[in-house]
Chimera marker file (.cmm) of the C-alpha trace (Angstrom):
<marker_set name="trace">
<marker id="1" x="-3.440" y="-2.023" z="-29.411" r="1" g="1" b="0" radius="0.5"/>
<marker id="2" x="-6.265" y="-1.274" z="-26.956" r="1" g="1" b="0" radius="0.5"/>
<marker id="3" x="-6.102" y="-4.364" z="-25.220" r="1" g="1" b="0" radius="0.5"/>
<marker id="4" x="-2.383" y="-3.902" z="-24.526" r="1" g="1" b="0" radius="0.5"/>
<marker id="5" x="-3.020" y="-0.430" z="-23.259" r="1" g="1" b="0" radius="0.5"/>
<marker id="6" x="-5.504" y="-1.712" z="-20.846" r="1" g="1" b="0" radius="0.5"/>
<marker id="7" x="-3.430" y="-4.666" z="-19.741" r="1" g="1" b="0" radius="0.5"/>
<marker id="8" x="-0.436" y="-2.295" z="-18.981" r="1" g="1" b="0" radius="0.5"/>
<marker id="9" x="-2.632" y="0.134" z="-16.925" r="1" g="1" b="0" radius="0.5"/>
<marker id="10" x="-4.004" y="-2.959" z="-14.995" r="1" g="1" b="0" radius="0.5"/>
<marker id="11" x="-0.401" y="-4.145" z="-14.404" r="1" g="1" b="0" radius="0.5"/>
<marker id="12" x="0.634" y="-0.723" z="-12.944" r="1" g="1" b="0" radius="0.5"/>
<marker id="13" x="-2.549" y="-0.627" z="-10.811" r="1" g="1" b="0" radius="0.5"/>
<marker id="14" x="-1.862" y="-4.236" z="-9.700" r="1" g="1" b="0" radius="0.5"/>
<marker id="15" x="1.801" y="-3.263" z="-8.717" r="1" g="1" b="0" radius="0.5"/>
<marker id="16" x="0.646" y="-0.245" z="-6.799" r="1" g="1" b="0" radius="0.5"/>
<marker id="17" x="-1.975" y="-2.173" z="-4.949" r="1" g="1" b="0" radius="0.5"/>
<marker id="18" x="0.460" y="-5.030" z="-4.104" r="1" g="1" b="0" radius="0.5"/>
<marker id="19" x="3.194" y="-2.553" z="-3.046" r="1" g="1" b="0" radius="0.5"/>
<marker id="20" x="1.139" y="0.011" z="-1.054" r="1" g="1" b="0" radius="0.5"/>
<marker id="21" x="2.789" y="3.553" z="-1.386" r="1" g="1" b="0" radius="0.5"/>
<marker id="22" x="5.482" y="2.708" z="-3.824" r="1" g="1" b="0" radius="0.5"/>
<marker id="23" x="8.010" y="5.133" z="-4.648" r="1" g="1" b="0" radius="0.5"/>
<marker id="24" x="7.929" y="6.203" z="-8.394" r="1" g="1" b="0" radius="0.5"/>
<marker id="25" x="11.529" y="5.249" z="-8.806" r="1" g="1" b="0" radius="0.5"/>
<marker id="26" x="10.808" y="1.699" z="-7.392" r="1" g="1" b="0" radius="0.5"/>
<marker id="27" x="7.734" y="1.450" z="-9.744" r="1" g="1" b="0" radius="0.5"/>
<marker id="28" x="9.757" y="2.312" z="-12.880" r="1" g="1" b="0" radius="0.5"/>
<marker id="29" x="12.821" y="0.208" z="-11.718" r="1" g="1" b="0" radius="0.5"/>
<marker id="30" x="10.544" y="-2.780" z="-11.520" r="1" g="1" b="0" radius="0.5"/>
<marker id="31" x="8.499" y="-2.320" z="-14.672" r="1" g="1" b="0" radius="0.5"/>
<marker id="32" x="11.528" y="-1.539" z="-16.732" r="1" g="1" b="0" radius="0.5"/>
<marker id="33" x="13.621" y="-4.544" z="-15.307" r="1" g="1" b="0" radius="0.5"/>
<marker id="34" x="10.655" y="-6.988" z="-16.053" r="1" g="1" b="0" radius="0.5"/>
<marker id="35" x="10.262" y="-5.498" z="-19.571" r="1" g="1" b="0" radius="0.5"/>
<marker id="36" x="6.536" y="-4.846" z="-19.091" r="1" g="1" b="0" radius="0.5"/>
<marker id="37" x="6.604" y="-1.630" z="-20.947" r="1" g="1" b="0" radius="0.5"/>
<marker id="38" x="8.995" y="1.192" z="-21.935" r="1" g="1" b="0" radius="0.5"/>
<marker id="39" x="9.528" y="4.152" z="-19.729" r="1" g="1" b="0" radius="0.5"/>
<marker id="40" x="7.572" y="6.763" z="-21.707" r="1" g="1" b="0" radius="0.5"/>
<marker id="41" x="4.496" y="4.548" z="-22.175" r="1" g="1" b="0" radius="0.5"/>
<marker id="42" x="4.589" y="3.822" z="-18.354" r="1" g="1" b="0" radius="0.5"/>
<marker id="43" x="4.813" y="7.553" z="-17.515" r="1" g="1" b="0" radius="0.5"/>
<marker id="44" x="1.804" y="8.219" z="-19.824" r="1" g="1" b="0" radius="0.5"/>
<marker id="45" x="-0.303" y="5.418" z="-18.442" r="1" g="1" b="0" radius="0.5"/>
<marker id="46" x="0.443" y="6.675" z="-14.714" r="1" g="1" b="0" radius="0.5"/>
<marker id="47" x="-0.621" y="10.157" z="-15.842" r="1" g="1" b="0" radius="0.5"/>
<marker id="48" x="-3.869" y="8.764" z="-17.343" r="1" g="1" b="0" radius="0.5"/>
<marker id="49" x="-4.406" y="6.727" z="-14.126" r="1" g="1" b="0" radius="0.5"/>
<marker id="50" x="-4.042" y="9.659" z="-11.887" r="1" g="1" b="0" radius="0.5"/>
<marker id="51" x="-6.261" y="12.000" z="-14.166" r="1" g="1" b="0" radius="0.5"/>
<marker id="52" x="-8.788" y="9.249" z="-13.958" r="1" g="1" b="0" radius="0.5"/>
<marker id="53" x="-8.526" y="9.265" z="-10.132" r="1" g="1" b="0" radius="0.5"/>
<marker id="54" x="-7.422" y="5.754" z="-9.977" r="1" g="1" b="0" radius="0.5"/>
<marker id="55" x="-3.922" y="6.491" z="-8.641" r="1" g="1" b="0" radius="0.5"/>
<marker id="56" x="-3.009" y="9.124" z="-6.248" r="1" g="1" b="0" radius="0.5"/>
<marker id="57" x="0.382" y="10.812" z="-6.353" r="1" g="1" b="0" radius="0.5"/>
<marker id="58" x="1.820" y="12.028" z="-3.081" r="1" g="1" b="0" radius="0.5"/>
<marker id="59" x="5.042" y="13.820" z="-2.414" r="1" g="1" b="0" radius="0.5"/>
<marker id="60" x="6.937" y="13.387" z="1.007" r="1" g="1" b="0" radius="0.5"/>
<marker id="61" x="10.288" y="14.804" z="1.754" r="1" g="1" b="0" radius="0.5"/>
<marker id="62" x="10.882" y="15.358" z="-2.018" r="1" g="1" b="0" radius="0.5"/>
<marker id="63" x="10.024" y="11.676" z="-2.951" r="1" g="1" b="0" radius="0.5"/>
<marker id="64" x="7.104" y="10.864" z="-5.143" r="1" g="1" b="0" radius="0.5"/>
<marker id="65" x="4.908" y="7.890" z="-4.145" r="1" g="1" b="0" radius="0.5"/>
<marker id="66" x="1.877" y="6.337" z="-5.752" r="1" g="1" b="0" radius="0.5"/>
<marker id="67" x="-1.018" y="4.810" z="-3.970" r="1" g="1" b="0" radius="0.5"/>
<marker id="68" x="-4.447" y="3.414" z="-5.125" r="1" g="1" b="0" radius="0.5"/>
<marker id="69" x="-7.521" y="5.608" z="-4.937" r="1" g="1" b="0" radius="0.5"/>
<marker id="70" x="-10.526" y="3.353" z="-3.795" r="1" g="1" b="0" radius="0.5"/>
<marker id="71" x="-11.875" y="3.505" z="-7.457" r="1" g="1" b="0" radius="0.5"/>
<marker id="72" x="-8.466" y="2.016" z="-8.543" r="1" g="1" b="0" radius="0.5"/>
<marker id="73" x="-8.952" y="-0.792" z="-6.001" r="1" g="1" b="0" radius="0.5"/>
<marker id="74" x="-12.363" y="-1.546" z="-7.564" r="1" g="1" b="0" radius="0.5"/>
<marker id="75" x="-10.689" y="-1.658" z="-11.049" r="1" g="1" b="0" radius="0.5"/>
<marker id="76" x="-8.202" y="-4.066" z="-9.900" r="1" g="1" b="0" radius="0.5"/>
<marker id="77" x="-10.611" y="-6.335" z="-8.343" r="1" g="1" b="0" radius="0.5"/>
<marker id="78" x="-13.049" y="-6.396" z="-11.426" r="1" g="1" b="0" radius="0.5"/>
<marker id="79" x="-10.252" y="-7.008" z="-14.025" r="1" g="1" b="0" radius="0.5"/>
<marker id="80" x="-7.207" y="-8.485" z="-12.466" r="1" g="1" b="0" radius="0.5"/>
<marker id="81" x="-7.908" y="-11.899" z="-14.161" r="1" g="1" b="0" radius="0.5"/>
<marker id="82" x="-7.056" y="-10.024" z="-17.410" r="1" g="1" b="0" radius="0.5"/>
<marker id="83" x="-3.400" y="-9.571" z="-16.173" r="1" g="1" b="0" radius="0.5"/>
<marker id="84" x="-1.482" y="-12.976" z="-16.958" r="1" g="1" b="0" radius="0.5"/>
<marker id="85" x="-1.122" y="-15.065" z="-13.943" r="1" g="1" b="0" radius="0.5"/>
<marker id="86" x="2.753" y="-15.266" z="-14.272" r="1" g="1" b="0" radius="0.5"/>
<marker id="87" x="3.010" y="-11.507" z="-14.070" r="1" g="1" b="0" radius="0.5"/>
<marker id="88" x="0.733" y="-11.380" z="-11.112" r="1" g="1" b="0" radius="0.5"/>
<marker id="89" x="2.966" y="-13.995" z="-9.370" r="1" g="1" b="0" radius="0.5"/>
<marker id="90" x="6.124" y="-11.886" z="-10.164" r="1" g="1" b="0" radius="0.5"/>
<marker id="91" x="4.266" y="-8.710" z="-8.746" r="1" g="1" b="0" radius="0.5"/>
<marker id="92" x="3.299" y="-10.542" z="-5.606" r="1" g="1" b="0" radius="0.5"/>
<marker id="93" x="6.678" y="-11.878" z="-5.095" r="1" g="1" b="0" radius="0.5"/>
<marker id="94" x="8.296" y="-8.439" z="-5.660" r="1" g="1" b="0" radius="0.5"/>
<marker id="95" x="5.942" y="-6.849" z="-3.083" r="1" g="1" b="0" radius="0.5"/>
<marker id="96" x="6.493" y="-9.561" z="-0.528" r="1" g="1" b="0" radius="0.5"/>
<marker id="97" x="10.394" y="-9.685" z="-0.875" r="1" g="1" b="0" radius="0.5"/>
<marker id="98" x="11.067" y="-6.060" z="-1.378" r="1" g="1" b="0" radius="0.5"/>
<marker id="99" x="13.389" y="-4.574" z="1.072" r="1" g="1" b="0" radius="0.5"/>
<marker id="100" x="11.165" y="-1.650" z="1.416" r="1" g="1" b="0" radius="0.5"/>
<marker id="101" x="8.638" y="-4.102" z="3.215" r="1" g="1" b="0" radius="0.5"/>
<marker id="102" x="11.350" y="-4.789" z="5.971" r="1" g="1" b="0" radius="0.5"/>
<marker id="103" x="12.615" y="-1.277" z="6.252" r="1" g="1" b="0" radius="0.5"/>
<marker id="104" x="13.562" y="-0.374" z="9.832" r="1" g="1" b="0" radius="0.5"/>
<marker id="105" x="12.875" y="3.182" z="9.119" r="1" g="1" b="0" radius="0.5"/>
<marker id="106" x="9.086" y="2.973" z="9.228" r="1" g="1" b="0" radius="0.5"/>
<marker id="107" x="7.227" y="0.501" z="11.158" r="1" g="1" b="0" radius="0.5"/>
<marker id="108" x="3.957" y="-0.351" z="12.982" r="1" g="1" b="0" radius="0.5"/>
<marker id="109" x="3.524" y="-1.950" z="16.357" r="1" g="1" b="0" radius="0.5"/>
<marker id="110" x="0.662" y="-2.845" z="18.601" r="1" g="1" b="0" radius="0.5"/>
<marker id="111" x="0.540" y="-3.679" z="22.469" r="1" g="1" b="0" radius="0.5"/>
<marker id="112" x="-2.240" y="-5.044" z="24.282" r="1" g="1" b="0" radius="0.5"/>
<marker id="113" x="-2.743" y="-3.980" z="28.069" r="1" g="1" b="0" radius="0.5"/>
<marker id="114" x="-5.440" y="-5.380" z="30.419" r="1" g="1" b="0" radius="0.5"/>
<marker id="115" x="-7.683" y="-2.751" z="32.044" r="1" g="1" b="0" radius="0.5"/>
<marker id="116" x="-9.539" y="-4.990" z="34.414" r="1" g="1" b="0" radius="0.5"/>
<marker id="117" x="-12.919" y="-6.636" z="34.180" r="1" g="1" b="0" radius="0.5"/>
<marker id="118" x="-12.239" y="-8.323" z="30.988" r="1" g="1" b="0" radius="0.5"/>
<marker id="119" x="-11.570" y="-4.887" z="29.209" r="1" g="1" b="0" radius="0.5"/>
<marker id="120" x="-8.324" y="-4.510" z="27.173" r="1" g="1" b="0" radius="0.5"/>
<marker id="121" x="-6.589" y="-1.563" z="25.610" r="1" g="1" b="0" radius="0.5"/>
<marker id="122" x="-4.898" y="-1.791" z="22.393" r="1" g="1" b="0" radius="0.5"/>
<marker id="123" x="-2.072" y="0.852" z="21.744" r="1" g="1" b="0" radius="0.5"/>
<marker id="124" x="-1.422" y="0.994" z="18.120" r="1" g="1" b="0" radius="0.5"/>
<marker id="125" x="1.587" y="3.008" z="16.588" r="1" g="1" b="0" radius="0.5"/>
<marker id="126" x="3.539" y="3.995" z="13.552" r="1" g="1" b="0" radius="0.5"/>
<marker id="127" x="7.262" y="5.069" z="14.088" r="1" g="1" b="0" radius="0.5"/>
<marker id="128" x="9.642" y="6.706" z="11.901" r="1" g="1" b="0" radius="0.5"/>
<marker id="129" x="13.307" y="6.326" z="12.933" r="1" g="1" b="0" radius="0.5"/>
<marker id="130" x="11.904" y="4.944" z="16.328" r="1" g="1" b="0" radius="0.5"/>
<marker id="131" x="10.011" y="8.272" z="16.649" r="1" g="1" b="0" radius="0.5"/>
<marker id="132" x="6.383" y="7.919" z="17.085" r="1" g="1" b="0" radius="0.5"/>
<marker id="133" x="4.473" y="9.618" z="14.216" r="1" g="1" b="0" radius="0.5"/>
<marker id="134" x="0.927" y="8.205" z="14.857" r="1" g="1" b="0" radius="0.5"/>
<marker id="135" x="-0.451" y="6.867" z="18.205" r="1" g="1" b="0" radius="0.5"/>
<marker id="136" x="-3.836" y="5.162" z="18.340" r="1" g="1" b="0" radius="0.5"/>
<marker id="137" x="-5.785" y="3.585" z="21.437" r="1" g="1" b="0" radius="0.5"/>
<marker id="138" x="-8.755" y="1.267" z="20.957" r="1" g="1" b="0" radius="0.5"/>
<marker id="139" x="-10.478" y="-0.367" z="23.873" r="1" g="1" b="0" radius="0.5"/>
<marker id="140" x="-11.743" y="-3.795" z="23.585" r="1" g="1" b="0" radius="0.5"/>
<marker id="141" x="-14.329" y="-5.708" z="25.538" r="1" g="1" b="0" radius="0.5"/>
<marker id="142" x="-12.546" y="-8.969" z="25.519" r="1" g="1" b="0" radius="0.5"/>
<marker id="143" x="-9.031" y="-10.495" z="25.089" r="1" g="1" b="0" radius="0.5"/>
<marker id="144" x="-10.186" y="-12.158" z="21.632" r="1" g="1" b="0" radius="0.5"/>
<marker id="145" x="-11.278" y="-8.780" z="20.370" r="1" g="1" b="0" radius="0.5"/>
<marker id="146" x="-8.149" y="-7.039" z="21.492" r="1" g="1" b="0" radius="0.5"/>
<marker id="147" x="-5.987" y="-9.487" z="19.511" r="1" g="1" b="0" radius="0.5"/>
<marker id="148" x="-8.274" y="-9.030" z="16.379" r="1" g="1" b="0" radius="0.5"/>
<marker id="149" x="-7.592" y="-5.379" z="16.560" r="1" g="1" b="0" radius="0.5"/>
<marker id="150" x="-3.747" y="-5.827" z="17.201" r="1" g="1" b="0" radius="0.5"/>
<marker id="151" x="-3.568" y="-8.116" z="14.164" r="1" g="1" b="0" radius="0.5"/>
<marker id="152" x="-5.582" y="-5.791" z="12.005" r="1" g="1" b="0" radius="0.5"/>
<marker id="153" x="-3.406" y="-2.843" z="12.967" r="1" g="1" b="0" radius="0.5"/>
<marker id="154" x="-0.146" y="-4.937" z="12.107" r="1" g="1" b="0" radius="0.5"/>
<marker id="155" x="-1.606" y="-5.642" z="8.771" r="1" g="1" b="0" radius="0.5"/>
<marker id="156" x="-3.132" y="-2.283" z="7.857" r="1" g="1" b="0" radius="0.5"/>
<marker id="157" x="-1.627" y="0.209" z="10.233" r="1" g="1" b="0" radius="0.5"/>
<marker id="158" x="0.923" y="1.636" z="7.466" r="1" g="1" b="0" radius="0.5"/>
<marker id="159" x="-1.939" y="1.872" z="4.962" r="1" g="1" b="0" radius="0.5"/>
<marker id="160" x="-4.106" y="3.713" z="7.504" r="1" g="1" b="0" radius="0.5"/>
<marker id="161" x="-1.085" y="6.105" z="8.207" r="1" g="1" b="0" radius="0.5"/>
<marker id="162" x="-0.685" y="6.841" z="4.464" r="1" g="1" b="0" radius="0.5"/>
<marker id="163" x="-4.151" y="7.291" z="3.654" r="1" g="1" b="0" radius="0.5"/>
<marker id="164" x="-4.417" y="9.822" z="6.847" r="1" g="1" b="0" radius="0.5"/>
<marker id="165" x="-1.499" y="11.790" z="5.167" r="1" g="1" b="0" radius="0.5"/>
<marker id="166" x="-3.361" y="11.735" z="1.858" r="1" g="1" b="0" radius="0.5"/>
<marker id="167" x="-6.430" y="13.165" z="3.361" r="1" g="1" b="0" radius="0.5"/>
<marker id="168" x="-4.428" y="15.929" z="5.268" r="1" g="1" b="0" radius="0.5"/>
<marker id="169" x="-2.726" y="17.006" z="2.023" r="1" g="1" b="0" radius="0.5"/>
<link id1="1" id2="2" r="1" g="1" b="0" radius="0.2"/>
<link id1="2" id2="3" r="1" g="1" b="0" radius="0.2"/>
<link id1="3" id2="4" r="1" g="1" b="0" radius="0.2"/>
<link id1="4" id2="5" r="1" g="1" b="0" radius="0.2"/>
<link id1="5" id2="6" r="1" g="1" b="0" radius="0.2"/>
<link id1="6" id2="7" r="1" g="1" b="0" radius="0.2"/>
<link id1="7" id2="8" r="1" g="1" b="0" radius="0.2"/>
<link id1="8" id2="9" r="1" g="1" b="0" radius="0.2"/>
<link id1="9" id2="10" r="1" g="1" b="0" radius="0.2"/>
<link id1="10" id2="11" r="1" g="1" b="0" radius="0.2"/>
<link id1="11" id2="12" r="1" g="1" b="0" radius="0.2"/>
<link id1="12" id2="13" r="1" g="1" b="0" radius="0.2"/>
<link id1="13" id2="14" r="1" g="1" b="0" radius="0.2"/>
<link id1="14" id2="15" r="1" g="1" b="0" radius="0.2"/>
<link id1="15" id2="16" r="1" g="1" b="0" radius="0.2"/>
<link id1="16" id2="17" r="1" g="1" b="0" radius="0.2"/>
<link id1="17" id2="18" r="1" g="1" b="0" radius="0.2"/>
<link id1="18" id2="19" r="1" g="1" b="0" radius="0.2"/>
<link id1="19" id2="20" r="1" g="1" b="0" radius="0.2"/>
<link id1="20" id2="21" r="1" g="1" b="0" radius="0.2"/>
<link id1="21" id2="22" r="1" g="1" b="0" radius="0.2"/>
<link id1="22" id2="23" r="1" g="1" b="0" radius="0.2"/>
<link id1="23" id2="24" r="1" g="1" b="0" radius="0.2"/>
<link id1="24" id2="25" r="1" g="1" b="0" radius="0.2"/>
<link id1="25" id2="26" r="1" g="1" b="0" radius="0.2"/>
<link id1="26" id2="27" r="1" g="1" b="0" radius="0.2"/>
<link id1="27" id2="28" r="1" g="1" b="0" radius="0.2"/>
<link id1="28" id2="29" r="1" g="1" b="0" radius="0.2"/>
<link id1="29" id2="30" r="1" g="1" b="0" radius="0.2"/>
<link id1="30" id2="31" r="1" g="1" b="0" radius="0.2"/>
<link id1="31" id2="32" r="1" g="1" b="0" radius="0.2"/>
<link id1="32" id2="33" r="1" g="1" b="0" radius="0.2"/>
<link id1="33" id2="34" r="1" g="1" b="0" radius="0.2"/>
<link id1="34" id2="35" r="1" g="1" b="0" radius="0.2"/>
<link id1="35" id2="36" r="1" g="1" b="0" radius="0.2"/>
<link id1="36" id2="37" r="1" g="1" b="0" radius="0.2"/>
<link id1="37" id2="38" r="1" g="1" b="0" radius="0.2"/>
<link id1="38" id2="39" r="1" g="1" b="0" radius="0.2"/>
<link id1="39" id2="40" r="1" g="1" b="0" radius="0.2"/>
<link id1="40" id2="41" r="1" g="1" b="0" radius="0.2"/>
<link id1="41" id2="42" r="1" g="1" b="0" radius="0.2"/>
<link id1="42" id2="43" r="1" g="1" b="0" radius="0.2"/>
<link id1="43" id2="44" r="1" g="1" b="0" radius="0.2"/>
<link id1="44" id2="45" r="1" g="1" b="0" radius="0.2"/>
<link id1="45" id2="46" r="1" g="1" b="0" radius="0.2"/>
<link id1="46" id2="47" r="1" g="1" b="0" radius="0.2"/>
<link id1="47" id2="48" r="1" g="1" b="0" radius="0.2"/>
<link id1="48" id2="49" r="1" g="1" b="0" radius="0.2"/>
<link id1="49" id2="50" r="1" g="1" b="0" radius="0.2"/>
<link id1="50" id2="51" r="1" g="1" b="0" radius="0.2"/>
<link id1="51" id2="52" r="1" g="1" b="0" radius="0.2"/>
<link id1="52" id2="53" r="1" g="1" b="0" radius="0.2"/>
<link id1="53" id2="54" r="1" g="1" b="0" radius="0.2"/>
<link id1="54" id2="55" r="1" g="1" b="0" radius="0.2"/>
<link id1="55" id2="56" r="1" g="1" b="0" radius="0.2"/>
<link id1="56" id2="57" r="1" g="1" b="0" radius="0.2"/>
<link id1="57" id2="58" r="1" g="1" b="0" radius="0.2"/>
<link id1="58" id2="59" r="1" g="1" b="0" radius="0.2"/>
<link id1="59" id2="60" r="1" g="1" b="0" radius="0.2"/>
<link id1="60" id2="61" r="1" g="1" b="0" radius="0.2"/>
<link id1="61" id2="62" r="1" g="1" b="0" radius="0.2"/>
<link id1="62" id2="63" r="1" g="1" b="0" radius="0.2"/>
<link id1="63" id2="64" r="1" g="1" b="0" radius="0.2"/>
<link id1="64" id2="65" r="1" g="1" b="0" radius="0.2"/>
<link id1="65" id2="66" r="1" g="1" b="0" radius="0.2"/>
<link id1="66" id2="67" r="1" g="1" b="0" radius="0.2"/>
<link id1="67" id2="68" r="1" g="1" b="0" radius="0.2"/>
<link id1="68" id2="69" r="1" g="1" b="0" radius="0.2"/>
<link id1="69" id2="70" r="1" g="1" b="0" radius="0.2"/>
<link id1="70" id2="71" r="1" g="1" b="0" radius="0.2"/>
<link id1="71" id2="72" r="1" g="1" b="0" radius="0.2"/>
<link id1="72" id2="73" r="1" g="1" b="0" radius="0.2"/>
<link id1="73" id2="74" r="1" g="1" b="0" radius="0.2"/>
<link id1="74" id2="75" r="1" g="1" b="0" radius="0.2"/>
<link id1="75" id2="76" r="1" g="1" b="0" radius="0.2"/>
<link id1="76" id2="77" r="1" g="1" b="0" radius="0.2"/>
<link id1="77" id2="78" r="1" g="1" b="0" radius="0.2"/>
<link id1="78" id2="79" r="1" g="1" b="0" radius="0.2"/>
<link id1="79" id2="80" r="1" g="1" b="0" radius="0.2"/>
<link id1="80" id2="81" r="1" g="1" b="0" radius="0.2"/>
<link id1="81" id2="82" r="1" g="1" b="0" radius="0.2"/>
<link id1="82" id2="83" r="1" g="1" b="0" radius="0.2"/>
<link id1="83" id2="84" r="1" g="1" b="0" radius="0.2"/>
<link id1="84" id2="85" r="1" g="1" b="0" radius="0.2"/>
<link id1="85" id2="86" r="1" g="1" b="0" radius="0.2"/>
<link id1="86" id2="87" r="1" g="1" b="0" radius="0.2"/>
<link id1="87" id2="88" r="1" g="1" b="0" radius="0.2"/>
<link id1="88" id2="89" r="1" g="1" b="0" radius="0.2"/>
<link id1="89" id2="90" r="1" g="1" b="0" radius="0.2"/>
<link id1="90" id2="91" r="1" g="1" b="0" radius="0.2"/>
<link id1="91" id2="92" r="1" g="1" b="0" radius="0.2"/>
<link id1="92" id2="93" r="1" g="1" b="0" radius="0.2"/>
<link id1="93" id2="94" r="1" g="1" b="0" radius="0.2"/>
<link id1="94" id2="95" r="1" g="1" b="0" radius="0.2"/>
<link id1="95" id2="96" r="1" g="1" b="0" radius="0.2"/>
<link id1="96" id2="97" r="1" g="1" b="0" radius="0.2"/>
<link id1="97" id2="98" r="1" g="1" b="0" radius="0.2"/>
<link id1="98" id2="99" r="1" g="1" b="0" radius="0.2"/>
<link id1="99" id2="100" r="1" g="1" b="0" radius="0.2"/>
<link id1="100" id2="101" r="1" g="1" b="0" radius="0.2"/>
<link id1="101" id2="102" r="1" g="1" b="0" radius="0.2"/>
<link id1="102" id2="103" r="1" g="1" b="0" radius="0.2"/>
<link id1="103" id2="104" r="1" g="1" b="0" radius="0.2"/>
<link id1="104" id2="105" r="1" g="1" b="0" radius="0.2"/>
<link id1="105" id2="106" r="1" g="1" b="0" radius="0.2"/>
<link id1="106" id2="107" r="1" g="1" b="0" radius="0.2"/>
<link id1="107" id2="108" r="1" g="1" b="0" radius="0.2"/>
<link id1="108" id2="109" r="1" g="1" b="0" radius="0.2"/>
<link id1="109" id2="110" r="1" g="1" b="0" radius="0.2"/>
<link id1="110" id2="111" r="1" g="1" b="0" radius="0.2"/>
<link id1="111" id2="112" r="1" g="1" b="0" radius="0.2"/>
<link id1="112" id2="113" r="1" g="1" b="0" radius="0.2"/>
<link id1="113" id2="114" r="1" g="1" b="0" radius="0.2"/>
<link id1="114" id2="115" r="1" g="1" b="0" radius="0.2"/>
<link id1="115" id2="116" r="1" g="1" b="0" radius="0.2"/>
<link id1="116" id2="117" r="1" g="1" b="0" radius="0.2"/>
<link id1="117" id2="118" r="1" g="1" b="0" radius="0.2"/>
<link id1="118" id2="119" r="1" g="1" b="0" radius="0.2"/>
<link id1="119" id2="120" r="1" g="1" b="0" radius="0.2"/>
<link id1="120" id2="121" r="1" g="1" b="0" radius="0.2"/>
<link id1="121" id2="122" r="1" g="1" b="0" radius="0.2"/>
<link id1="122" id2="123" r="1" g="1" b="0" radius="0.2"/>
<link id1="123" id2="124" r="1" g="1" b="0" radius="0.2"/>
<link id1="124" id2="125" r="1" g="1" b="0" radius="0.2"/>
<link id1="125" id2="126" r="1" g="1" b="0" radius="0.2"/>
<link id1="126" id2="127" r="1" g="1" b="0" radius="0.2"/>
<link id1="127" id2="128" r="1" g="1" b="0" radius="0.2"/>
<link id1="128" id2="129" r="1" g="1" b="0" radius="0.2"/>
<link id1="129" id2="130" r="1" g="1" b="0" radius="0.2"/>
<link id1="130" id2="131" r="1" g="1" b="0" radius="0.2"/>
<link id1="131" id2="132" r="1" g="1" b="0" radius="0.2"/>
<link id1="132" id2="133" r="1" g="1" b="0" radius="0.2"/>
<link id1="133" id2="134" r="1" g="1" b="0" radius="0.2"/>
<link id1="134" id2="135" r="1" g="1" b="0" radius="0.2"/>
<link id1="135" id2="136" r="1" g="1" b="0" radius="0.2"/>
<link id1="136" id2="137" r="1" g="1" b="0" radius="0.2"/>
<link id1="137" id2="138" r="1" g="1" b="0" radius="0.2"/>
<link id1="138" id2="139" r="1" g="1" b="0" radius="0.2"/>
<link id1="139" id2="140" r="1" g="1" b="0" radius="0.2"/>
<link id1="140" id2="141" r="1" g="1" b="0" radius="0.2"/>
<link id1="141" id2="142" r="1" g="1" b="0" radius="0.2"/>
<link id1="142" id2="143" r="1" g="1" b="0" radius="0.2"/>
<link id1="143" id2="144" r="1" g="1" b="0" radius="0.2"/>
<link id1="144" id2="145" r="1" g="1" b="0" radius="0.2"/>
<link id1="145" id2="146" r="1" g="1" b="0" radius="0.2"/>
<link id1="146" id2="147" r="1" g="1" b="0" radius="0.2"/>
<link id1="147" id2="148" r="1" g="1" b="0" radius="0.2"/>
<link id1="148" id2="149" r="1" g="1" b="0" radius="0.2"/>
<link id1="149" id2="150" r="1" g="1" b="0" radius="0.2"/>
<link id1="150" id2="151" r="1" g="1" b="0" radius="0.2"/>
<link id1="151" id2="152" r="1" g="1" b="0" radius="0.2"/>
<link id1="152" id2="153" r="1" g="1" b="0" radius="0.2"/>
<link id1="153" id2="154" r="1" g="1" b="0" radius="0.2"/>
<link id1="154" id2="155" r="1" g="1" b="0" radius="0.2"/>
<link id1="155" id2="156" r="1" g="1" b="0" radius="0.2"/>
<link id1="156" id2="157" r="1" g="1" b="0" radius="0.2"/>
<link id1="157" id2="158" r="1" g="1" b="0" radius="0.2"/>
<link id1="158" id2="159" r="1" g="1" b="0" radius="0.2"/>
<link id1="159" id2="160" r="1" g="1" b="0" radius="0.2"/>
<link id1="160" id2="161" r="1" g="1" b="0" radius="0.2"/>
<link id1="161" id2="162" r="1" g="1" b="0" radius="0.2"/>
<link id1="162" id2="163" r="1" g="1" b="0" radius="0.2"/>
<link id1="163" id2="164" r="1" g="1" b="0" radius="0.2"/>
<link id1="164" id2="165" r="1" g="1" b="0" radius="0.2"/>
<link id1="165" id2="166" r="1" g="1" b="0" radius="0.2"/>
<link id1="166" id2="167" r="1" g="1" b="0" radius="0.2"/>
<link id1="167" id2="168" r="1" g="1" b="0" radius="0.2"/>
<link id1="168" id2="169" r="1" g="1" b="0" radius="0.2"/>
</marker_set>
């Protein structure tokens, strides 16, 4: 029983990690559809993960989201091998192919401008409905560094935005 409890919590942590800032409804839909656990158990596990400071609950515009606390990230890294490989694959596929990943409503963008004398400026942005909600400008000393900053922002910008919102709440 204790092993099943631990595995279910790890599954929830893994889903939340792979699908950053997942809506509570999307999490329960996925978990219940796949039959990983029942609704009431899932709710209890999520509550325990939140109480244990492994998962953070955030409410935006009356929608509940879950994201991993850094301690939750550490737990996933240490124990992810305890999650069956087939379940990890299903979760990664879900996170990769989820329509939320391709939402036109929120997106990150980054543009590089040359300032002269080998210096570059990377203008990083998060937009909601084409309205900028976060602008960030970083100067780079060469073109390679500018592209590295741009690529990192495109990969991690949305997570930076969500973490900033969490810190402000």
